[in-house]
C-alpha positions as CSV (number, residue, x, y, z in Angstrom):
1,X,67.6,-2.2,-101.4
2,X,65.4,0.1,-103.4
3,X,62.7,-2.6,-103.4
4,X,62.5,-2.3,-99.6
5,X,62.1,1.5,-99.5
6,X,58.6,1.6,-101.1
7,X,55.9,-0.2,-99.1
8,X,54.4,-3.1,-101.0
9,X,50.6,-3.3,-100.7
10,X,50.3,-5.7,-103.6
11,X,47.3,-3.8,-104.7
12,X,46.2,-2.4,-108.1
13,X,47.7,1.0,-107.2
14,X,51.3,0.0,-106.6
15,X,54.1,1.2,-108.9
16,X,54.8,-2.2,-110.4
17,X,54.7,-2.2,-114.1
18,X,55.9,1.4,-114.6
19,X,58.5,1.8,-117.2
20,X,62.0,3.2,-116.3
21,X,61.2,6.7,-117.7
22,X,58.4,7.3,-115.2
23,X,59.5,9.8,-112.6
24,X,58.2,9.3,-109.1
25,X,57.9,12.5,-107.0
26,X,57.2,13.1,-103.3
27,X,53.9,14.9,-103.1
28,X,53.7,15.4,-99.3
29,X,55.6,14.4,-96.2
30,X,53.8,13.3,-93.0
31,X,54.6,12.8,-89.3
32,X,51.9,10.1,-88.9
33,X,51.4,7.1,-91.1
34,X,47.6,7.1,-90.5
35,X,47.4,10.6,-92.0
36,X,49.4,9.5,-95.0
37,X,47.0,6.6,-95.6
38,X,44.0,9.0,-95.6
39,X,45.6,11.2,-98.2
40,X,46.6,8.1,-100.3
41,X,43.1,6.8,-100.2
42,X,41.6,10.1,-101.4
43,X,44.2,10.1,-104.3
44,X,43.4,6.5,-105.2
45,X,39.7,7.4,-105.2
46,X,40.4,10.1,-107.8
47,X,42.3,7.5,-109.9
48,X,45.8,8.7,-109.1
49,X,48.3,5.9,-108.4
50,X,50.3,6.5,-105.3
51,X,52.4,4.8,-102.6
52,X,53.5,5.6,-99.1
53,X,57.3,5.3,-98.6
54,X,59.4,4.8,-95.5
55,X,56.3,4.2,-93.3
56,X,57.7,1.1,-91.6
57,X,61.1,2.7,-90.8
58,X,59.6,5.9,-89.5
59,X,57.3,4.3,-87.0
60,X,60.2,2.5,-85.4
61,X,62.2,5.7,-84.7
62,X,61.5,7.6,-81.5
63,X,62.5,10.9,-83.1
64,X,59.7,13.0,-84.6
65,X,60.5,13.8,-88.2
66,X,58.5,14.0,-91.3
67,X,59.8,10.7,-92.8
68,X,56.6,9.3,-94.2
69,X,56.3,10.3,-97.9
70,X,53.4,10.1,-100.3
71,X,54.8,9.3,-103.7
72,X,53.0,9.9,-107.1
73,X,53.9,9.9,-110.8
74,X,55.1,13.1,-112.2
75,X,52.2,13.1,-114.8
76,X,49.7,13.2,-111.9
77,X,51.3,16.1,-110.1
78,X,48.9,18.8,-111.0
79,X,45.7,17.0,-110.2
80,X,47.2,15.4,-107.0
81,X,48.4,18.9,-105.8
82,X,44.9,20.2,-106.2
83,X,43.4,17.3,-104.2
84,X,45.9,17.7,-101.4
85,X,45.3,21.4,-101.2
86,X,41.6,20.8,-100.8
87,X,42.2,18.2,-98.1
88,X,44.6,20.6,-96.3
89,X,42.0,23.4,-96.3
90,X,39.3,21.0,-95.0
91,X,41.7,19.8,-92.2
92,X,42.2,23.4,-91.1
93,X,38.4,24.0,-90.9
94,X,37.8,21.1,-88.5
95,X,37.6,22.4,-84.9
96,X,39.9,20.9,-82.3
97,X,38.4,18.6,-79.7
98,X,35.4,16.3,-79.6
99,X,32.0,17.6,-80.7
100,X,28.6,16.2,-81.4
101,X,24.9,17.2,-81.3
102,X,23.5,17.2,-77.9
103,X,19.9,16.8,-76.8
104,X,18.0,18.1,-73.7
105,X,18.7,14.9,-71.7
106,X,22.4,15.2,-72.2
107,X,22.3,18.9,-71.1
108,X,20.6,18.0,-67.9
109,X,23.1,15.2,-67.3
110,X,26.0,17.5,-67.9
111,X,24.6,20.0,-65.5
112,X,24.3,17.4,-62.8
113,X,27.9,16.2,-63.4
114,X,29.1,19.8,-63.1
115,X,27.2,20.3,-59.8
116,X,28.9,17.2,-58.4
117,X,32.3,18.5,-59.4
118,X,31.8,21.6,-57.4
119,X,31.4,19.7,-54.2
120,X,29.8,20.9,-50.9
121,X,30.6,24.6,-50.4
122,X,29.6,24.4,-46.7
123,X,32.2,21.7,-46.0
124,X,34.8,23.9,-47.7
125,X,33.9,26.9,-45.5
126,X,34.0,24.7,-42.3
127,X,37.5,23.3,-43.2
128,X,38.7,26.9,-44.0
129,X,37.4,28.1,-40.6
130,X,39.1,25.3,-38.7
131,X,42.4,26.0,-40.5
132,X,42.2,29.7,-39.6
133,X,41.4,28.9,-35.9
134,X,44.4,26.5,-35.8
135,X,46.8,29.1,-37.3
136,X,45.5,31.8,-35.0
137,X,46.0,29.4,-32.0
138,X,49.6,28.7,-33.1
139,X,50.4,32.4,-33.2
140,X,48.7,33.2,-29.8
141,X,50.5,30.3,-28.2
142,X,53.8,31.5,-29.6
143,X,53.1,35.0,-28.2
144,X,52.3,33.5,-24.8
145,X,48.8,34.8,-24.8
146,X,47.1,31.4,-24.3
147,X,47.6,29.3,-21.3
148,X,48.9,25.9,-22.5
149,X,47.1,24.0,-19.7
150,X,43.8,24.5,-21.6
151,X,45.3,22.8,-24.7
152,X,44.2,19.3,-25.3
153,X,46.3,18.7,-28.4
């Protein structure tokens, strides 16, 4: 059963070959498996052996819970903690939403798109005028001030 808990990537960074005295710790927990893989890749780049646990089980559950764990050796805890802290700070500095450099042609295009979104203001005023006339007609008819023989609809 314990063999099924840790994901097996069959790569050079898996925990195979550790002796029984090596303590494995949970460095960080994640909601999304993709985020855990990004952190794991950065740790592996720094030479820290790590694994992602419970990833397969978590993605099948419809409940949101931080069930994806990033596991490391106890001897790598200090260096791994520093790397994760730097990554967390960088993640906080990234602004939300899409962004990219824009040139003059894109600015002109975006302005044209915004113009089209506004629509025709004259048509809006005509529709509003007709609506007011119909409401006024309904009130005048209800008060008996308009002769109904002149009504065509």
